[in-house]
N, C-alpha and C positions, 0 to 999 in steps of 0.2 A: 435590381434585378432587372437583366435584361425585357426587352418586348418579347422574342422567343419565348424564354422562358416564362412567361406571364400568361404566352398563348397556350405553352405546353401547359400550363397548370387549368388554367379555362375548360382546354377539349377533356383534359383527362374526367372529369368531374363526370362525366358521360360517359365515359371509355368509347368517344367517337377519334377518328384522325387524328392528326396534327393541322391537317389542313382544313379551313373551312369550305375549299371548294375543292380540290382533289384531295382523294386516300392518303396517306399517306403513305401506302402498300405503290400505290401507280406514280409517285413524284417522281422525279429524276433525284439521284442522291446530292448531287450539285446543289439541286434548288433546297433540299429537304435541309441541309447542313445550315446553309445559309440563313433560312427561313428562323430555325429555330436558335441561332447565335451559337453553334456548339462546333469543336472544332474537332477533329474526327481522330485526336489523339491526345488532347488536354485534361478533359472530363471534368465531372464539377470537385469544386472546393469540397474542405469534410465540411465547412460550413455551410453551405448551400444546401450540401446531402443530407445534412439532419434537419434543414429549414424546411426543405420538403417530405422529409421523412415526419414531422411533427404534422405537417400540413395534409397530407395523404395516409397518413399513417402504415404501418407497418406491411412488406412485400407477402400477404398469407390470407388465403380465404378463414371464412369466419367461420370455427367450430360451431358445427349442431349442437344444440344445448340436448345431454340426456335429460333425461325424465329422472326426478329423482326417484327414491324406493317406496317413497309414499305413496306419490302421484300413479304410480304402477300398480301398488296394490288398488287405489280408490278405481282403477281404471276397470279391473277385475269386477267392480259391484255395480259399473253401469251397463244392465242387462235389464231386461223386463222380468224377468222369472227371479234371477235374483233380488230382485229389486221388492216384488211380491209377497216373496219368503219373509224378508226384512218388515212388513209391512206385517206379515201372519205373527211373525215371532214378537212385533212389538205388540200385539192386539195381546199372544200370551201372556206377555208378563203383565199389562194391565188385568188381565182374568185372574192372574195366579197374587195379583196382592188385594185382588177382591174375595176372593177361595175362602174358606173353612181354614182358621189361622192353624186349629188343632191338626189340620193334615200337614204330613213331613214335606221337606222344603222340593223335593227332588216330586213330591205330586202337584207342588202347585205350580212347579217352575220348569219341570222336566220340559215340556214340550217345547217352551222357548228355547232351551237351552241345546236340546237336540235339531233345531231348526238352524239357531247362530253356528252350530259347529259345521255344520254341512255347508254353511256359504263360507264362513270362513277358512276351510278346508280347500275349497274352490277355487278361493279368491289369490289363497298362499300358493296351491298346484299352477295355475295361469303364470302368476307370478315367478315362482323357481324356474320353470319349464322356457319363458321368454328368457331371462336373464341368461340363462345355457347357452342357449343360441347365441346370446348379445355377447358371451366370452367368448365362444370359438371362432365366430367371426373377429374378433378382438385379436384373437392369437393368428390369424391370417394375414392383417394389416401391416404395409413395411412402416418400422417407424426410422424417417429418415429428414435428416436435416442437410440438405445440400447447401455447398459454399459457391460463391462465384468471386469471378476475376474481373476487378471493375478499375477504371483509370479516374484516379482521385487526385486531382493536384499536380497532373503530368507524372502520376506513378502509377503501378499495376500493384493494386492491393488484392488479398482472398479477405472476403467479408462474407458472414453469413447471409443466407438468398433473404432472410426474410427483412435484412438493411441495404436492400438495393432501393433507390428511387428512381422517379420518372428523371432523365434527364443523364442518366449515369450511362458512362460508357463502359460496355462490358467484352470479355477478351472470350472468343469461343475456340475450342478446340475437338476433335476426337475426344468422346467420351464424357462428354460434359454435360449437365441437366442443364439446359436453359434457363433462366430462374425469373424471368418475366417475356412480355412482351415488347418485341425492339425493332426497328428501323435497319436493316442491316446497311453498312456503309463500303466495309470494304468483305473480298471474301477471298477465297482460294483453295481451288477442288471441293468446295462446303456443300455438305447435305448434310439432312437431318432425318430422325425416324417419328411421322406425325399420325402414326396409326392408331392411336388415344385419343386423338382431337379428329382426324378426317376421317379414319377409319382404312387409309390406304396403304394398303403391306407394303411396296417399294418406299424405298428413300427416298426423299424428296428435293432436288438437285434445286439452292438456293444460289441465288446471283445479287450482288446489289444492285448492279449494275443493267439488269432485263429489263426491259421493258413490261408493265404489267395494266391490265385492263383494268378499268376504274370497278368493272363490277364482275373482278373476279371470284371465283369462289376461295374460299378457305385454303382447298389443298392446292391452288393454283397459282397464291403471292408468294413468289419466290422471293420477293426482294423483305420477306418479314419472316420472321421467329418467335417461337409462340412457347410463353410458360408451359409445363407439364411433355413439353417433349425433350429430345435429346441429339446431342452432333453424331453422327457416323462415320465423319470423312471429313477432311480440311480443316481448316483453318477460318475463321472469322472475326468481326468487331462490327459491333452494333450500339446503335442508340437505342434507348428503354424507352418505350412511349407509353407504358400501362403496367401498372404495378395491380395484386392483389384481386379485390373486386371488380376492378375496371380491366381486366386480361378478359380475352375470351373463355379460358376457364372461368373466370371468377362470374362470367354472363351467364355459361351455362351454370353454375352453380345456381344464380337467380331463378333461372329459370326452373329447378329442382324445386325450390323451396316455393315460386308458384304455383308448384302442381300441387301440394297440399298431400296429405293421406289419404289413401284411396281405401273403400270396405271392400273384402274380399265377398264374392259370393255366398259363400256360406255365413258370414256374418251378420249378410242383411236378410237370405232364408230365416237365421237362428231369431234375429230382430223381430222380423214378420210372423213368426211362428211364436215366439214371447208374449205378444201383443194380443194375439189370438188366443193364449191360452189365458192371458191378465183379463181381458172382455168377460171370455166364460168365465172364471172363480168370479168375479163379481158380480155376474148376471145370477148364479145361481146360490151364492151369498145372499142376496138381496132378497130374493125367492123366501128363501129359508126364514132368514130374520122374518119377513113380512107374515108368512105365516106362524113363527110363532106367534108372534106379536097379536094378531086377529086371534088364536086361539085364546092367548092366555093363560094364567096360572101358573105360569115359570118367571123366576126371577131374569132381569136381562142380563147377566153374565155367564149364565147356562146358555141364552139363546148366543151371545159372542164368541163361546164355545162351540158351539156348533158351526157358527159361521167359519170359524179359523179349520175345525176339523175338516167341514167341508172345502176347504181350501187347500188344506194339504192334499186331500184324497185326490183333488183334481191336477195340482200342482206335480210333474213329476221330479221331484227334490232332487235325484242322481243324474238329471239330465245334463245342468252343467258341469258336472265335475266327472260324469261320465265320459261327455265329450271333449274334455282336458286332458283326461288318461288316454283316448283313443287315441287324438292326434300327438301330443307328446309320444306313443309308443310309434305311430308311427313314423313320428319326427327322427324318430334313435332311430330305424328301421333304416331310413332315408340317409340319415348323416353314417350308417356306417357301407352303405352305396356311395357313397361321396359330396349329400347333397344336402346343407345346412340351411336349415329353414329358421329366419329369424322371427317370423311371426307364426304362432301355431295354426290360426282358417289357413294360411295360406301351402300347408300340408293339403289341401283336398283341394286347393281352387285349381291345380292342374290337370286335376281331370276332369275338370268341367270348360276344359278351353277348349274352343273352336278355332280359332289362330294364334299359332305358335309364328310371330316376326324375328325374324333373328338375324344378327350383326353376320359378317361373314368373315373380315380377318380375326384372327384367333379363337372364334366360335365355332363356326364350321369348317375353318380351315385352321393352320399351325400356328400362323405369325412367323413362319418360317422358310424364307424364299428356298426351294427343293429345284433341282434342275433336274428335269423329267426324260429328255432329248437329248438324242446328241447327233452331229453330224459331221462326218469324219471321212477323209478318202474317198466320198460317194456312196458311202454304207450310211446307215440308220443303226443307231442305237438303242436301247430302252434303258435307263437307272431308276433300280427298286432302292427302296430304303426312304424314310420320312426324316425331313427337318435335317440338322446338324450333326445328327448322329453318322459319322462316316461308316455306318455298319450298312452295308448294302453292294450292290453289284451291278458293272453294266453287262446289259444281253444284248444281244445280235437280233438280224431280223429272224432267225427260227427260232429266237426264245431264251435259246442255248446261253450259260451266262460265258463272259469271256475270258477264256484263261490265260494268254497270251497275245497281248498289245500290239495291233498292227501298227505302222511307222508314226501315219498322220495322228493316231488318237494317242500315242506315245507324246507327238510333239506338244499335241493340242492340250493333254493333262498339264504339262509340264510348264505349259506359260501361261493356264491358267492358276495353277500356284506361285508361278513366280512376278506375273502383271497383277499383283494384289499387295491389299494393305491390310486386312481384314486379319482377325486371327480367332482359332476356336479353342475353348479351354472347357474341361469335362470336369461336371461337382460329382467330386468324387460322394459326398454325402446323397444326393438324389442320383445319381445319373445321366443327369443333364447335362445335354450341349450346349453351354453360352457363347457368346460371340461376343465380340470387340471389332469396332466397325461396322462396314458396308454389310446388309445382309447381301446382298446380292454377291458381293466378294465371298463372303462367307458360304454362299450355294456354293461356286466354283471350287473354294479350297475344299469344301465335302464333296465336290465330285472327284478333284483327284485324289484325296484318300480312297474313294472306292475302288479307283486302278490303280490301290498301291503305291501311288508317286506325291503322296503326300510332301508337303513343303520342307518339313522335317530330311525327309528323304533327300528332295532334288536339290536344296539349297545351297549344301557344300560343295558341290563342284558348281557353285553360280555365283560369283562374286558379283555386290550390288556396285553397279557404275556410275548411271543416272536416271532420274524419272522426269518422263513429261506426264503432268497429272491433270487428270480427267477436267474437263470443265461443258458448258454447256454447248458454248461455241463450237468448238472442235467435235465434241462427244465420241472423246477416245482417251485412253490413257496409255502411256507408255513406257516401260519398263527396260533399262538395258543392262544387260549384264555379260561378266569376262567369263568364260567357261573354262573348264579345265586344261581344255588345249588353244586359248589365249584369243578366243576368238570372241567379239563382240558381237552381242546377237540381241537385238529389238525386240521384246513379246509385246506386242500391242494386241489391246481388245477395245470393242467400242459400236457403235450401229452399226449393221449392216450394209444401208446405204451411202454410210461416210466411209466403210474400210473396203466396198468391193472396189469402187472404182482408181484406190490406191494399191489392188493387187495386180500382178503381172505372172507370178507360178500358182501352181497347185500341188498339194502333194497329196500323193497317192500310193497305194500300196507300192507301187515300181518305180517308186522316187519325185523326186520334183521334176515336174515339167512345166510347161508355158500354159496359162490361162485362156483357155478359148472360149467363144460365146456363148458353146455348147452348154460349158463348165457355168460360165456366169446364168443363162434362163436356168440350169438345174437348179444353182445354189437360192436364186431368189424366189424361184417354186418353192423350195423346202421351206425356206422363212415364211414364205406366204401361209402355208401350211402348218407352221407351228403359230403363227399369229390367229389364223383361226380359231387354233385351239386355245387361243389366249394365253399363250407362252410369250415371257418375255424374250427376246431372240439377240444373244449377242455373236457378234462374228470373234471366232480367235486368228488372229495374223502372226507371223514374226518374218525378222529377215536377219540373216547373219550376214557379220562384216560391217556390222553398218558405220558409217562416218559418224565422227564427232562434230558435225557441224547438225544440231537442232532442226535448223531445216532441210537435211537431207534425210533425217533416220527415217521419217513415214512414209518413203516412199517404195515403190519396186518388191510391196510385201510379196510374202509367199501364204497363202488360202491354206490353211490347215481345218476348218469346219465352222459350226454351228455350235450354241448351246441354245437350247430352249425349257426357261425355269419359269415357276410359278409358288407361288403361296396355297400348297395341297390341302385338298380336305382331311382332315380327322379320321382317324382309321376308326370305324365304326360309326358314322357320321351317315353312311349309305343306308346302311340297313335301320338306324333311326328312323330316316325320315320316312321309309316304306312301312315301317311302323307308324309311324306318324297318320298316313295315308291311308293304312285299314283302320286306327282309330276315329275315323272320322276327319282328322284335324288337318285342318288347311294351314300348310308352314309355308310361306314367304321370305324370301331376303331383304334386308333394306341393310344399305353399304353406302358409305364414303369411298368404296373405291369405282372404277370405271364399268359399263356397262357392258362391254366385250367381256372382260375378265368375269366380270358377278356372273352373268347368262353363263358362260363356259362353265363354270364349278357349278351351277343350279344344275344343267344338265349333267355333268357327271356324278351329281350325289343322286340324280332321283326324284329333282325338285322342280323340273320343268315338263309342261304337260303340252299336247298339240292345242294352238290356241291360245297359249299363255303371250303376254306380253311384257316388255321389260319399259321401263320409267326413267329417264335422266332426272335428278334434280332441279333442273334448269326448265325443264317441259313440269314438270310439278309446282314448278314456282309460278308460271303461268296458267295453270290452270283451276279454274274456279272450283268451288266445293260441293257446289250442283252435280259436276261433271266427274267429279274424283267421287262421288256418293256413285255415281251409276256406272262408272267403270272398274272401280276398285275388285270384285271380286273376277276378275278377269285379268287382273296385274300380279305376277306373281316377283319379282324383279325389281326393286327399287336402286339405282344406281346413281353414285356422288351427291348423296344427301347429307344435308347438314342437320345437325342438332335439332333445330328448328321443324324439318321438315319430318323427320322421325317423331317427332311429338304430335302433328301434325297427323300422320297418319294411320298413328295409335288409337287418337282420336274420332278419325274417321272410321276405323274398323268397329269402336264401339257404338258410334253411333248407327251403326248398322246392325247393331245387336248381338257382336261376337263377345264371349270371355276371350279377352287376350291376353296372352301369354308373349313376353320381350326378352329378348336374350341378347347380351352384349359384353363389352367388357371394356371398352373405352369411354371418357369422359363423354363425348358425344353421344353417349347412347344414355344415358343419365339419365336425363328429364324421360324422356320417351318409357324408360326400366321405371319409375314412378308414378308414372301415369296410367301404365297398362297393371289391367287387374292381378297380376303375378308378375316383380319383373325378377329373372333370371341371370345373376352374375359369374363371369368366373372368378375363382378362388383363387388361382396361382397365378395367371398371367393376365391379369385383372388388374383394372386400376381403384384405388380405393374409394373414388369417386361415385365409381358404378356397384363396388358391394354394398357402400352406405344407403345407396339409393334403390338397392334391389330388396326383394323378398325374400328370394333361393340363392345360393351360394354356392355353386357347385367347387368343393371342392380338388374334384380332379380334374377341372377344365374340359371334362368331356362330355358335347352335346348329347351322345348316345345315354346319359343318366337322366336327361330330362325324360327320356319314353319309360325308364324306368319310374323315375318320380311321376308321370301319367299315369300308368299303371297301381302303382301306391295310392294316390290319389284318389282314383275309383273306386279302388277298394277299400279305402276309407269312408269314402259317400257313401255305398252301399250299406258297409257294415253301418254309420251313425243309423241309416234309415231301416235297419236291423231293430235297432235295439229303441230306436224312440218310436217304433209298431210296438215292440216289447212294452215300453217300461209305461205307452200311452194305454195299451190295452189292459194292460193289470190295473192301470189308473183307473179306467171307465167303470171296472169292476169295482173297486174302492170306492168310485163316484157313485154308482148306481146303487150299491148298498147302503153307502151313507143317505143319499139325499131319499132314496124310500123310507126306509127304518126310523127319519127325522118325523116320518108324517105320523108315524105311531107312537101315541105316548107313553105309553108303557116300555117300547122297546129300547134298551139303554144302547145305544148309540157306539159306535169304537172308539175310543179314545183319539186324538192326535196323536198319541207314542207311540200306541199300535201301529198306525196308519205310516209314522214315519218308521216302524221296525220295516214293516213291509218295503215299503219303499226304497229305503235304504241299504238294511240289512241284506234281508232275503232275497231282493230282486238285484240290488247292487252287484255284486257277483257274475249271477248269469249276462247280465247286459253289458258289462266290461269283454266278456267272454266273448258274445257274440260282437263285440266290439273290434276283436283280432281274430273273426272268421277267415277261415283260408280264401282267398278269390275264388272267385267264377272263372275258369280257365277260357271262358267265351269274353271276359269284360271287354277287351280291345277289339271284341270286333262287333263292338256297339259302339252308335253316334255318342259322342256327347249331349247328355243332356238339354234342354231346355232352358233359357235362361229365368224364362218366368215360370219355370213349373216349381213346385214348393218342394218343401221337404218329404213330403208325403203325396200320394195322387187320390184321387177319388176313391176306387180300389181299395186303398189304404186304410181309409180314413170308417168306409164301411164295416171293414173288416175289424177295427178297432171299436165300432157300435157292438156289433155281433159278438165278439168276445166278452166285451163288456158285460153286455146282459147276462150273456150265459153263467158269467162268473158272478155277477153281482144279485143273480135273481136265484140262484143256488143258494148265497147267505142269505137270501133274505125268506127262502124257502125252508131255512133252518128254523128261524122266529115263528116262523107261520106252523108250524110243524110241533112246537113244542108246546108244554104246558104252560102257561100263561101267568106263573107266580113269580114273584120277583126271583127268586132264588134260580129257578128254571132258565128263564133268561139271562140271566147274568151269565151261568154255565152256558148256554146255548151261544152267546158272546164271543166266549172264548174259541168255543167251537169255530165257530164261524171267522173268528182272526184266525185259525191258524189256516182254515179252508181258503183264506183271501190270500195268505201266506206262500202255499203250497201251490195250488194251481198256476201260480204263472213261473212256477220248476218244471211243470210239465210242459208247459205251454212256450217255453222258451226253444225246443226243439223242434217247434213248427215253424219258427220264425226266422229261419235260416234261409227260407227263401217263401216269398205270397202267393206264387202257384207249383212249386214243386212238393211233391209229396216228400216227407221226414224220412222213406225209403227209397227214394233217388235222390238221395242226395249226395255229393262228391265232395270232400269224403263220409261215409254213410255216417262215423262218429267223429265228431270234436273234442280230442281229447280237453282242450280248456273248456270248453262250455259243460264238459263230464264233470270235471275237477269243480268246478265254477257251483254247478247242479249240488254233487253231493256235498261242497262246502255250506254252503245255505240250510241246505236242510239241518245239518248237524248243526249248526250256529240257534237256527229255529229251534230245533228240539231240546239245546241248551238251557232256552228261555220256559219251555213246557215240564220238563222234566227236573231241575233245580227248583226245591222247593224253596229256598231263600229269593230265590224272583219272580215267585209265583205271584206274591204280593204287588211288585214295581208293575207286570202285565198283566196283572187281572184275570190268571189265569188258572187253572186248576189242574189234578191228576183224571185224565181220562178213562173210559171203560173201553172194553175191547171192541163192543159194537160200535162206539164214538167215533174208536179208531179207524175201523171195517168201513165208517160211513164216509169218514173225514178221507178217505186213500181213494174210495170208488169215486166220491163228489171233485175229487182233483183230478184228479186222470180223466173223467169224463171228457175236460178240455179239447184231449186230443183226438178223438174219433170224432168230435161235433167239430173241428179246422178241419181236418180232413175231406171232409163230406163236404165242406162247404168250399177246398182246393178244388176236388171232384167236378163240381160245380162250375165251377168257374174257367176249367179246363175245357169241360164240355161247350160252352156259350162261346167262349173267346180262346180259340186253339193255337193263334196265331200269340198269344201272349204266352202260351209254354217255354220259347225260346227266348233269343237275345230282346230284349223291349225295344230295342230300335237299332236297325242295320245302319254300318257305317258306310253304305255305297253309294249312296247319295247325297251326303252333306257336305264334300268338296265345294261346290261352289252354292253356297246355300248366301 
């Protein structure tokens, strides 16, 4: 093996450039070929290629291992509440084995079975929903195995891209996917599309011989091509310098893996909440057991059963399952709107977002170059329509649609169609227009079609003669055609500063005349105006009856006009940004595109405010962490950023205390998507890498869908608060009743089965209905909730104690006023059981708002809640009225007086809560409306 090949292997092991002193992208092509010992035409032998493949491995990224079904199911149990229930079930099993063997199996183990069933149900619900999300994501991903043309043994062969080895010479032309990172050694009018890697929407013009600075950012390395990108124009030959994990794409993959999984704010809150419940359960159970041993006279297993009863009463068993179901229902609603959620808690996370850090290309914009302005014959025209769809029109300065084209405009559109190597194709299945070739040329084809001068209509009268391709030195392209009158016509497009000095004539409505200095100044002023609006400006010229001498073709041109194009904002993005602002969410742009372009887009979509600043990647690299932390809330646009810098910015916002949502579609967005609290990827136009790193995938690639996801997330969180308050206040009633009754030796306490029946059956359906309660119309006028705010606030905990005390003491009062005989107390326990089961059904209506009266709720009656309350009441009545079930629940047939007493005591909770709300509104009138207005949160 040659010394150069040895150097190649040594440097690739760290994904470094081939030279130890000069980065390969900055090295002269001759010196590069001499140093690595590769001819520009020979290529590797087959044996050498196989040796390198054996050493370096296949040219593919390592696939992320998917978790097995067993691991996914076990993960559903990693929750303090669930673990506490498992401990309670274990104790119930032990108690069942020590109980009287003459009792039925259901009496002995019914409590343990009921607890285990709800735990298992919750685990499978969580597993099923996450698996559905993964299946939906799999359906979006592209299943492609591209090939590559390489030189092997002096011949060009086609091989699978994964078999490309370091040192291979690859042949590239328009339409090819680039299989590996490589140093260009020959180029002919060569350009690539690198938006997925660099974030820049315009095609990157490449030149094997161009000088490049050693510290040039990725997007400016014009002597290199990178895996994951594609060729849009021309031909090229390159030597592979890195494959697989050692490529720029592979390096980003390593960054993604280094970030690891991030817990959502809801997961963190539920973990903290579960830990509190666990400590409360252990403390109260210890008190009860201690009191039992001190008092004496009762067997230990009965005391243990009382401890289990108390734990079951304190734990809202339905919380994990109802939370999962609520999130799953929210996930399905979001999927219908085009947002696929990969992880259930992420449904809620967007509702908590205070920062949305958005990529530009393909996210805020369409990643489809579009002509927006035309200057021809001294007149200005605007162009309607978006992307490559030829539907649209040209409008004059008054805004009227141009019906009859002027001569200069006709010449300009014809030249735009003819001086062009791109093509447009409509996908009949989706209605989308796809391109082959350079996005800039595709935009010109679309412009011509909008003026009814498509290439298909113009080409028949123009026979192709010759082409002078675009290159980075000439900055222009010329196509010579022969029209049906036998004239040879040069159609030229290129940079204004290059073409204008070559023009001597000017086409206007009166014909072709000499180009004077006033014309030149007007043209340059118009070009500057377009450039200031971040439009990419091209000059369009032509020459009739040209010479066959190439050196003589591009002179004495007639100036036809200017076209200004850009990657336009997506439809609905401006409204979505405004909605984010109203919701107190600060939207920022993090892009790999140029500062001027990014800032112009930010201003157009309403993202930019007075006093905002833009920062380039080079400036960010020179900025220390302290200065970044100090300035970050005044920075709105981050331009020309790398994948590492996007990751750094997300971390900086998180360190500032923000909940960060990151949107993007490119490979260079993936590490930041993974680091953010919630990553949002584009499903249709995005890359597989971005989708795998994200928590939420927009199937319609519409940024506006994010606003609907924010609204849904906020509504879900508000509803989670509602049913948590409902469950805890009901559980508090049980806890008070069980705890107080346990201190009186003669009073029979509620059994664990009774408590589970209340928690899961009678309380479960109303809690679920509260989980899908209609959202408050003012929800998006509130600021995002603070990150350190718990699931419930102080007011809620006071309400829980208040409601629990009323419910629990009402049950205790039944015991206290009953005859103190064993039979009478057992009947009283049955009435208390029904009281604690039916009171929450009345209380559920008060839980729709913590401060608003039930009579002022909008809508006044929630149909899901009405049906849930009716169903729960009916189910409980079955347990009471069916004689066969009375021994199971230890109930009795109740008298009319007992029924009347039961209904009065159960309904008593409604006026009690209404009085408390009225007092609270009098004390804290500002809390009667939205809790936190969004107006002042944008610069927090």
